[in-house]
PyMOL commands that place a pseudoatom at each C-alpha (Angstrom):
pseudoatom trace, name=CA, resn=ARG, resi=1, chain=A, elem=C, hetatm=0, pos=[31.859, 141.764, 28.538]
pseudoatom trace, name=CA, resn=ILE, resi=2, chain=A, elem=C, hetatm=0, pos=[30.207, 141.118, 25.182]
pseudoatom trace, name=CA, resn=GLU, resi=3, chain=A, elem=C, hetatm=0, pos=[33.041, 142.838, 23.321]
pseudoatom trace, name=CA, resn=GLN, resi=4, chain=A, elem=C, hetatm=0, pos=[35.640, 140.824, 25.241]
pseudoatom trace, name=CA, resn=SER, resi=5, chain=A, elem=C, hetatm=0, pos=[33.812, 137.570, 24.554]
pseudoatom trace, name=CA, resn=VAL, resi=6, chain=A, elem=C, hetatm=0, pos=[33.413, 138.293, 20.835]
pseudoatom trace, name=CA, resn=LEU, resi=7, chain=A, elem=C, hetatm=0, pos=[37.076, 139.263, 20.580]
pseudoatom trace, name=CA, resn=LEU, resi=8, chain=A, elem=C, hetatm=0, pos=[38.134, 136.007, 22.248]
pseudoatom trace, name=CA, resn=MET, resi=9, chain=A, elem=C, hetatm=0, pos=[35.827, 133.988, 19.991]
pseudoatom trace, name=CA, resn=GLY, resi=10, chain=A, elem=C, hetatm=0, pos=[37.351, 135.634, 16.948]
pseudoatom trace, name=CA, resn=LEU, resi=11, chain=A, elem=C, hetatm=0, pos=[40.925, 135.044, 18.091]
pseudoatom trace, name=CA, resn=LEU, resi=12, chain=A, elem=C, hetatm=0, pos=[40.517, 131.507, 19.417]
pseudoatom trace, name=CA, resn=HIS, resi=13, chain=A, elem=C, hetatm=0, pos=[37.711, 129.742, 17.538]
pseudoatom trace, name=CA, resn=ASP, resi=14, chain=A, elem=C, hetatm=0, pos=[40.138, 127.979, 15.180]
pseudoatom trace, name=CA, resn=VAL, resi=15, chain=A, elem=C, hetatm=0, pos=[43.234, 127.691, 17.382]
pseudoatom trace, name=CA, resn=GLY, resi=16, chain=A, elem=C, hetatm=0, pos=[42.774, 123.898, 17.396]
pseudoatom trace, name=CA, resn=LYS, resi=17, chain=A, elem=C, hetatm=0, pos=[43.656, 123.873, 13.706]
pseudoatom trace, name=CA, resn=ALA, resi=18, chain=A, elem=C, hetatm=0, pos=[47.308, 124.279, 14.690]
pseudoatom trace, name=CA, resn=THR, resi=19, chain=A, elem=C, hetatm=0, pos=[47.726, 120.521, 15.145]
pseudoatom trace, name=CA, resn=PRO, resi=20, chain=A, elem=C, hetatm=0, pos=[49.725, 118.606, 12.532]
pseudoatom trace, name=CA, resn=TRP, resi=21, chain=A, elem=C, hetatm=0, pos=[46.736, 116.290, 11.994]
pseudoatom trace, name=CA, resn=PHE, resi=22, chain=A, elem=C, hetatm=0, pos=[44.421, 119.116, 11.012]
pseudoatom trace, name=CA, resn=GLN, resi=23, chain=A, elem=C, hetatm=0, pos=[47.074, 120.482, 8.675]
pseudoatom trace, name=CA, resn=LEU, resi=24, chain=A, elem=C, hetatm=0, pos=[47.439, 117.026, 7.130]
pseudoatom trace, name=CA, resn=ARG, resi=25, chain=A, elem=C, hetatm=0, pos=[43.663, 116.882, 6.712]
pseudoatom trace, name=CA, resn=LEU, resi=26, chain=A, elem=C, hetatm=0, pos=[43.849, 120.080, 4.644]
pseudoatom trace, name=CA, resn=GLN, resi=27, chain=A, elem=C, hetatm=0, pos=[46.356, 118.424, 2.320]
pseudoatom trace, name=CA, resn=ASP, resi=28, chain=A, elem=C, hetatm=0, pos=[44.692, 115.013, 2.108]
pseudoatom trace, name=CA, resn=LYS, resi=29, chain=A, elem=C, hetatm=0, pos=[40.977, 114.599, 2.758]
pseudoatom trace, name=CA, resn=ARG, resi=30, chain=A, elem=C, hetatm=0, pos=[41.488, 110.928, 3.735]
pseudoatom trace, name=CA, resn=TYR, resi=31, chain=A, elem=C, hetatm=0, pos=[42.523, 112.185, 7.170]
pseudoatom trace, name=CA, resn=GLY, resi=32, chain=A, elem=C, hetatm=0, pos=[39.197, 113.955, 7.725]
pseudoatom trace, name=CA, resn=ASN, resi=33, chain=A, elem=C, hetatm=0, pos=[37.815, 111.169, 9.899]
pseudoatom trace, name=CA, resn=ASP, resi=34, chain=A, elem=C, hetatm=0, pos=[40.903, 110.913, 12.114]
pseudoatom trace, name=CA, resn=PRO, resi=35, chain=A, elem=C, hetatm=0, pos=[39.800, 112.064, 15.610]
pseudoatom trace, name=CA, resn=LYS, resi=36, chain=A, elem=C, hetatm=0, pos=[43.129, 113.880, 15.980]
pseudoatom trace, name=CA, resn=SER, resi=37, chain=A, elem=C, hetatm=0, pos=[42.245, 116.095, 13.001]
pseudoatom trace, name=CA, resn=LYS, resi=38, chain=A, elem=C, hetatm=0, pos=[39.179, 117.534, 14.767]
pseudoatom trace, name=CA, resn=HIS, resi=39, chain=A, elem=C, hetatm=0, pos=[39.642, 121.025, 16.146]
pseudoatom trace, name=CA, resn=ALA, resi=40, chain=A, elem=C, hetatm=0, pos=[36.298, 122.319, 17.438]
pseudoatom trace, name=CA, resn=ARG, resi=41, chain=A, elem=C, hetatm=0, pos=[36.302, 121.081, 21.029]
pseudoatom trace, name=CA, resn=LEU, resi=42, chain=A, elem=C, hetatm=0, pos=[40.052, 121.551, 21.325]
pseudoatom trace, name=CA, resn=SER, resi=43, chain=A, elem=C, hetatm=0, pos=[39.594, 125.220, 20.365]
pseudoatom trace, name=CA, resn=ALA, resi=44, chain=A, elem=C, hetatm=0, pos=[36.895, 125.626, 23.035]
pseudoatom trace, name=CA, resn=ILE, resi=45, chain=A, elem=C, hetatm=0, pos=[39.071, 123.926, 25.677]
pseudoatom trace, name=CA, resn=ILE, resi=46, chain=A, elem=C, hetatm=0, pos=[42.048, 126.149, 24.858]
pseudoatom trace, name=CA, resn=ALA, resi=47, chain=A, elem=C, hetatm=0, pos=[39.778, 129.217, 25.011]
pseudoatom trace, name=CA, resn=ASN, resi=48, chain=A, elem=C, hetatm=0, pos=[38.774, 128.120, 28.515]
pseudoatom trace, name=CA, resn=TRP, resi=49, chain=A, elem=C, hetatm=0, pos=[42.466, 127.906, 29.496]
pseudoatom trace, name=CA, resn=VAL, resi=50, chain=A, elem=C, hetatm=0, pos=[43.129, 131.399, 28.105]
pseudoatom trace, name=CA, resn=ILE, resi=51, chain=A, elem=C, hetatm=0, pos=[40.146, 132.851, 29.992]
pseudoatom trace, name=CA, resn=ASP, resi=52, chain=A, elem=C, hetatm=0, pos=[41.568, 131.460, 33.253]
pseudoatom trace, name=CA, resn=HIS, resi=53, chain=A, elem=C, hetatm=0, pos=[44.488, 133.845, 32.788]
pseudoatom trace, name=CA, resn=LEU, resi=54, chain=A, elem=C, hetatm=0, pos=[42.523, 137.022, 32.134]
pseudoatom trace, name=CA, resn=ASP, resi=55, chain=A, elem=C, hetatm=0, pos=[42.960, 139.677, 34.765]
pseudoatom trace, name=CA, resn=LEU, resi=56, chain=A, elem=C, hetatm=0, pos=[39.254, 139.895, 35.658]
pseudoatom trace, name=CA, resn=ASP, resi=57, chain=A, elem=C, hetatm=0, pos=[37.080, 139.340, 38.707]
pseudoatom trace, name=CA, resn=GLU, resi=58, chain=A, elem=C, hetatm=0, pos=[35.404, 135.938, 38.965]
pseudoatom trace, name=CA, resn=MET, resi=59, chain=A, elem=C, hetatm=0, pos=[31.923, 137.091, 37.898]
pseudoatom trace, name=CA, resn=ASN, resi=60, chain=A, elem=C, hetatm=0, pos=[33.185, 138.709, 34.683]
pseudoatom trace, name=CA, resn=LYS, resi=61, chain=A, elem=C, hetatm=0, pos=[35.468, 135.753, 34.047]
pseudoatom trace, name=CA, resn=ALA, resi=62, chain=A, elem=C, hetatm=0, pos=[32.538, 133.328, 34.454]
pseudoatom trace, name=CA, resn=TRP, resi=63, chain=A, elem=C, hetatm=0, pos=[30.334, 135.306, 32.087]
pseudoatom trace, name=CA, resn=ILE, resi=64, chain=A, elem=C, hetatm=0, pos=[33.098, 135.552, 29.478]
pseudoatom trace, name=CA, resn=ARG, resi=65, chain=A, elem=C, hetatm=0, pos=[34.018, 131.871, 29.945]
pseudoatom trace, name=CA, resn=TYR, resi=66, chain=A, elem=C, hetatm=0, pos=[30.531, 130.553, 29.315]
pseudoatom trace, name=CA, resn=SER, resi=67, chain=A, elem=C, hetatm=0, pos=[29.684, 132.899, 26.456]
pseudoatom trace, name=CA, resn=THR, resi=68, chain=A, elem=C, hetatm=0, pos=[33.035, 132.411, 24.677]
pseudoatom trace, name=CA, resn=VAL, resi=69, chain=A, elem=C, hetatm=0, pos=[33.414, 128.664, 25.143]
pseudoatom trace, name=CA, resn=ALA, resi=70, chain=A, elem=C, hetatm=0, pos=[29.762, 128.021, 24.250]
pseudoatom trace, name=CA, resn=GLY, resi=71, chain=A, elem=C, hetatm=0, pos=[30.053, 130.316, 21.239]
pseudoatom trace, name=CA, resn=ILE, resi=72, chain=A, elem=C, hetatm=0, pos=[33.106, 128.454, 19.949]
pseudoatom trace, name=CA, resn=ALA, resi=73, chain=A, elem=C, hetatm=0, pos=[31.582, 125.034, 20.633]
pseudoatom trace, name=CA, resn=LYS, resi=74, chain=A, elem=C, hetatm=0, pos=[28.276, 125.953, 18.986]
pseudoatom trace, name=CA, resn=HIS, resi=75, chain=A, elem=C, hetatm=0, pos=[30.022, 127.569, 16.009]
pseudoatom trace, name=CA, resn=HIS, resi=76, chain=A, elem=C, hetatm=0, pos=[31.695, 124.304, 15.097]
pseudoatom trace, name=CA, resn=THR, resi=77, chain=A, elem=C, hetatm=0, pos=[29.114, 121.739, 16.076]
pseudoatom trace, name=CA, resn=ASN, resi=78, chain=A, elem=C, hetatm=0, pos=[25.411, 121.400, 16.459]
pseudoatom trace, name=CA, resn=LEU, resi=79, chain=A, elem=C, hetatm=0, pos=[25.440, 121.500, 20.250]
pseudoatom trace, name=CA, resn=THR, resi=80, chain=A, elem=C, hetatm=0, pos=[22.012, 122.781, 21.195]
pseudoatom trace, name=CA, resn=MET, resi=81, chain=A, elem=C, hetatm=0, pos=[22.421, 122.731, 24.957]
pseudoatom trace, name=CA, resn=ASN, resi=82, chain=A, elem=C, hetatm=0, pos=[22.903, 125.736, 27.226]
pseudoatom trace, name=CA, resn=PRO, resi=83, chain=A, elem=C, hetatm=0, pos=[26.403, 127.039, 28.103]
pseudoatom trace, name=CA, resn=VAL, resi=84, chain=A, elem=C, hetatm=0, pos=[26.537, 125.283, 31.482]
pseudoatom trace, name=CA, resn=LYS, resi=85, chain=A, elem=C, hetatm=0, pos=[25.831, 121.883, 29.939]
pseudoatom trace, name=CA, resn=ILE, resi=86, chain=A, elem=C, hetatm=0, pos=[28.350, 122.573, 27.168]
pseudoatom trace, name=CA, resn=MET, resi=87, chain=A, elem=C, hetatm=0, pos=[31.068, 123.125, 29.775]
pseudoatom trace, name=CA, resn=LYS, resi=88, chain=A, elem=C, hetatm=0, pos=[30.134, 119.864, 31.504]
pseudoatom trace, name=CA, resn=VAL, resi=89, chain=A, elem=C, hetatm=0, pos=[30.267, 117.976, 28.183]
pseudoatom trace, name=CA, resn=LEU, resi=90, chain=A, elem=C, hetatm=0, pos=[33.663, 119.494, 27.364]
pseudoatom trace, name=CA, resn=ARG, resi=91, chain=A, elem=C, hetatm=0, pos=[35.074, 118.606, 30.799]
pseudoatom trace, name=CA, resn=GLN, resi=92, chain=A, elem=C, hetatm=0, pos=[33.852, 115.018, 30.549]
pseudoatom trace, name=CA, resn=ASP, resi=93, chain=A, elem=C, hetatm=0, pos=[35.064, 114.628, 26.954]
pseudoatom trace, name=CA, resn=PHE, resi=94, chain=A, elem=C, hetatm=0, pos=[38.458, 116.095, 27.841]
pseudoatom trace, name=CA, resn=ARG, resi=95, chain=A, elem=C, hetatm=0, pos=[38.928, 113.671, 30.738]
pseudoatom trace, name=CA, resn=GLU, resi=96, chain=A, elem=C, hetatm=0, pos=[37.878, 110.606, 28.756]
pseudoatom trace, name=CA, resn=ASN, resi=97, chain=A, elem=C, hetatm=0, pos=[39.415, 111.222, 25.338]
pseudoatom trace, name=CA, resn=PRO, resi=98, chain=A, elem=C, hetatm=0, pos=[43.197, 110.565, 25.090]
pseudoatom trace, name=CA, resn=VAL, resi=99, chain=A, elem=C, hetatm=0, pos=[43.366, 112.404, 21.752]
pseudoatom trace, name=CA, resn=TYR, resi=100, chain=A, elem=C, hetatm=0, pos=[43.513, 115.782, 23.525]
pseudoatom trace, name=CA, resn=ARG, resi=101, chain=A, elem=C, hetatm=0, pos=[46.856, 114.971, 25.173]
pseudoatom trace, name=CA, resn=GLU, resi=102, chain=A, elem=C, hetatm=0, pos=[48.421, 114.258, 21.793]
pseudoatom trace, name=CA, resn=GLN, resi=103, chain=A, elem=C, hetatm=0, pos=[46.858, 117.321, 20.182]
pseudoatom trace, name=CA, resn=ILE, resi=104, chain=A, elem=C, hetatm=0, pos=[48.045, 119.691, 22.906]
pseudoatom trace, name=CA, resn=TYR, resi=105, chain=A, elem=C, hetatm=0, pos=[51.523, 118.193, 22.981]
pseudoatom trace, name=CA, resn=GLN, resi=106, chain=A, elem=C, hetatm=0, pos=[51.839, 118.658, 19.216]
pseudoatom trace, name=CA, resn=MET, resi=107, chain=A, elem=C, hetatm=0, pos=[50.577, 122.244, 19.403]
pseudoatom trace, name=CA, resn=PHE, resi=108, chain=A, elem=C, hetatm=0, pos=[53.395, 123.314, 21.688]
pseudoatom trace, name=CA, resn=VAL, resi=109, chain=A, elem=C, hetatm=0, pos=[55.513, 125.882, 19.885]
pseudoatom trace, name=CA, resn=PRO, resi=110, chain=A, elem=C, hetatm=0, pos=[58.129, 127.798, 21.873]
pseudoatom trace, name=CA, resn=GLY, resi=111, chain=A, elem=C, hetatm=0, pos=[56.941, 131.358, 22.382]
pseudoatom trace, name=CA, resn=PHE, resi=112, chain=A, elem=C, hetatm=0, pos=[53.259, 130.653, 21.623]
pseudoatom trace, name=CA, resn=GLU, resi=113, chain=A, elem=C, hetatm=0, pos=[52.060, 131.694, 25.069]
pseudoatom trace, name=CA, resn=GLU, resi=114, chain=A, elem=C, hetatm=0, pos=[54.080, 134.917, 24.975]
pseudoatom trace, name=CA, resn=TRP, resi=115, chain=A, elem=C, hetatm=0, pos=[52.809, 135.757, 21.496]
pseudoatom trace, name=CA, resn=LEU, resi=116, chain=A, elem=C, hetatm=0, pos=[49.182, 135.093, 22.467]
pseudoatom trace, name=CA, resn=SER, resi=117, chain=A, elem=C, hetatm=0, pos=[49.562, 137.093, 25.707]
pseudoatom trace, name=CA, resn=ASP, resi=118, chain=A, elem=C, hetatm=0, pos=[50.934, 140.015, 23.679]
pseudoatom trace, name=CA, resn=GLU, resi=119, chain=A, elem=C, hetatm=0, pos=[48.023, 139.767, 21.223]
pseudoatom trace, name=CA, resn=LEU, resi=120, chain=A, elem=C, hetatm=0, pos=[45.435, 139.728, 24.003]
pseudoatom trace, name=CA, resn=ASN, resi=121, chain=A, elem=C, hetatm=0, pos=[47.126, 142.576, 25.869]
pseudoatom trace, name=CA, resn=GLY, resi=122, chain=A, elem=C, hetatm=0, pos=[47.226, 144.547, 22.602]
pseudoatom trace, name=CA, resn=TYR, resi=123, chain=A, elem=C, hetatm=0, pos=[43.440, 144.260, 22.451]
pseudoatom trace, name=CA, resn=GLY, resi=124, chain=A, elem=C, hetatm=0, pos=[43.080, 145.414, 26.047]
pseudoatom trace, name=CA, resn=LEU, resi=125, chain=A, elem=C, hetatm=0, pos=[42.640, 141.957, 27.601]
pseudoatom trace, name=CA, resn=SER, resi=126, chain=A, elem=C, hetatm=0, pos=[45.226, 141.903, 30.361]
pseudoatom trace, name=CA, resn=CYS, resi=127, chain=A, elem=C, hetatm=0, pos=[46.729, 138.451, 30.932]
pseudoatom trace, name=CA, resn=THR, resi=128, chain=A, elem=C, hetatm=0, pos=[49.926, 136.447, 31.295]
pseudoatom trace, name=CA, resn=LEU, resi=129, chain=A, elem=C, hetatm=0, pos=[49.669, 132.883, 30.031]
pseudoatom trace, name=CA, resn=GLU, resi=130, chain=A, elem=C, hetatm=0, pos=[51.477, 130.004, 31.706]
pseudoatom trace, name=CA, resn=SER, resi=131, chain=A, elem=C, hetatm=0, pos=[52.807, 127.085, 29.683]
pseudoatom trace, name=CA, resn=MET, resi=132, chain=A, elem=C, hetatm=0, pos=[50.176, 125.501, 27.454]
pseudoatom trace, name=CA, resn=SER, resi=133, chain=A, elem=C, hetatm=0, pos=[50.888, 122.017, 28.744]
pseudoatom trace, name=CA, resn=PHE, resi=134, chain=A, elem=C, hetatm=0, pos=[48.336, 119.232, 28.990]
pseudoatom trace, name=CA, resn=GLU, resi=135, chain=A, elem=C, hetatm=0, pos=[48.628, 119.358, 32.784]
pseudoatom trace, name=CA, resn=ASN, resi=136, chain=A, elem=C, hetatm=0, pos=[47.902, 123.104, 32.923]
pseudoatom trace, name=CA, resn=ILE, resi=137, chain=A, elem=C, hetatm=0, pos=[44.935, 122.764, 30.598]
pseudoatom trace, name=CA, resn=CYS, resi=138, chain=A, elem=C, hetatm=0, pos=[43.661, 119.869, 32.774]
pseudoatom trace, name=CA, resn=LYS, resi=139, chain=A, elem=C, hetatm=0, pos=[43.868, 122.115, 35.845]
pseudoatom trace, name=CA, resn=SER, resi=140, chain=A, elem=C, hetatm=0, pos=[42.009, 124.801, 33.962]
pseudoatom trace, name=CA, resn=ILE, resi=141, chain=A, elem=C, hetatm=0, pos=[39.125, 122.653, 32.760]
pseudoatom trace, name=CA, resn=ASP, resi=142, chain=A, elem=C, hetatm=0, pos=[38.869, 120.718, 36.020]
pseudoatom trace, name=CA, resn=GLY, resi=143, chain=A, elem=C, hetatm=0, pos=[38.925, 123.931, 38.021]
pseudoatom trace, name=CA, resn=VAL, resi=144, chain=A, elem=C, hetatm=0, pos=[36.125, 125.700, 36.205]
pseudoatom trace, name=CA, resn=ASN, resi=145, chain=A, elem=C, hetatm=0, pos=[34.389, 127.512, 39.001]
pseudoatom trace, name=CA, resn=THR, resi=146, chain=A, elem=C, hetatm=0, pos=[30.767, 127.638, 38.044]
pseudoatom trace, name=CA, resn=LEU, resi=147, chain=A, elem=C, hetatm=0, pos=[28.335, 129.679, 39.997]
pseudoatom trace, name=CA, resn=PHE, resi=148, chain=A, elem=C, hetatm=0, pos=[26.126, 126.610, 40.015]
pseudoatom trace, name=CA, resn=GLU, resi=149, chain=A, elem=C, hetatm=0, pos=[28.411, 124.333, 42.016]
pseudoatom trace, name=CA, resn=ASN, resi=150, chain=A, elem=C, hetatm=0, pos=[27.839, 126.554, 45.030]
pseudoatom trace, name=CA, resn=PRO, resi=151, chain=A, elem=C, hetatm=0, pos=[24.681, 128.498, 44.182]
pseudoatom trace, name=CA, resn=TYR, resi=152, chain=A, elem=C, hetatm=0, pos=[24.273, 130.017, 47.644]
pseudoatom trace, name=CA, resn=GLN, resi=153, chain=A, elem=C, hetatm=0, pos=[27.704, 131.650, 47.586]
pseudoatom trace, name=CA, resn=ASN, resi=154, chain=A, elem=C, hetatm=0, pos=[26.291, 134.766, 45.954]
pseudoatom trace, name=CA, resn=ILE, resi=155, chain=A, elem=C, hetatm=0, pos=[22.655, 134.312, 44.996]
pseudoatom trace, name=CA, resn=GLU, resi=156, chain=A, elem=C, hetatm=0, pos=[22.315, 137.724, 43.330]
pseudoatom trace, name=CA, resn=ASP, resi=157, chain=A, elem=C, hetatm=0, pos=[25.270, 137.064, 40.989]
pseudoatom trace, name=CA, resn=SER, resi=158, chain=A, elem=C, hetatm=0, pos=[23.921, 133.587, 40.258]
pseudoatom trace, name=CA, resn=LEU, resi=159, chain=A, elem=C, hetatm=0, pos=[20.501, 134.961, 39.331]
pseudoatom trace, name=CA, resn=ASP, resi=160, chain=A, elem=C, hetatm=0, pos=[22.046, 137.666, 37.124]
pseudoatom trace, name=CA, resn=PHE, resi=161, chain=A, elem=C, hetatm=0, pos=[24.170, 135.028, 35.429]
pseudoatom trace, name=CA, resn=LEU, resi=162, chain=A, elem=C, hetatm=0, pos=[21.262, 132.647, 34.844]
pseudoatom trace, name=CA, resn=THR, resi=163, chain=A, elem=C, hetatm=0, pos=[19.133, 135.475, 33.483]
pseudoatom trace, name=CA, resn=ALA, resi=164, chain=A, elem=C, hetatm=0, pos=[21.890, 136.689, 31.128]
pseudoatom trace, name=CA, resn=PHE, resi=165, chain=A, elem=C, hetatm=0, pos=[21.977, 133.259, 29.503]
pseudoatom trace, name=CA, resn=GLY, resi=166, chain=A, elem=C, hetatm=0, pos=[18.225, 132.879, 29.331]
pseudoatom trace, name=CA, resn=LEU, resi=167, chain=A, elem=C, hetatm=0, pos=[18.288, 130.017, 31.805]
pseudoatom trace, name=CA, resn=LEU, resi=168, chain=A, elem=C, hetatm=0, pos=[15.655, 131.650, 34.036]
for i in range(1, 168): cmd.bond("trace and resi %d" % i, "trace and resi %d" % (i + 1))
show_as sticks, trace
zoom trace
């Protein structure tokens, strides 16, 4: 799981730089304060969407989700909270901030999902990505199935998960 998470972090940590606003920021520093030119949280949110499509059982998917998304979010910002809180912050920010809709819409490039699926499959991460639309990413971030929303579902898995992240 660690190898899969590190691989995903490496592939996806800067995917949010594919927006026209970030590219403009590279050419003209005056755009650096434009919220649409920020890429850190967008990269983490897109990583979450990709992880939804991995062909893994739910426990492995949860572990990879939290380690990858937290790793990307912490790499770009000074978030000091644990992975569970990071996911909650990202979900809330995504719901409340209209900038994400524009960023995702502008990132759409025909064939992107197929290319990324091929890349992931080439590294041994089996997946087939659906359209990277705002609606699909909303479903992904809203549907994050944490082991903490229903902690009695499988207490042993929950304890393993909490221990792995140093939360116990």
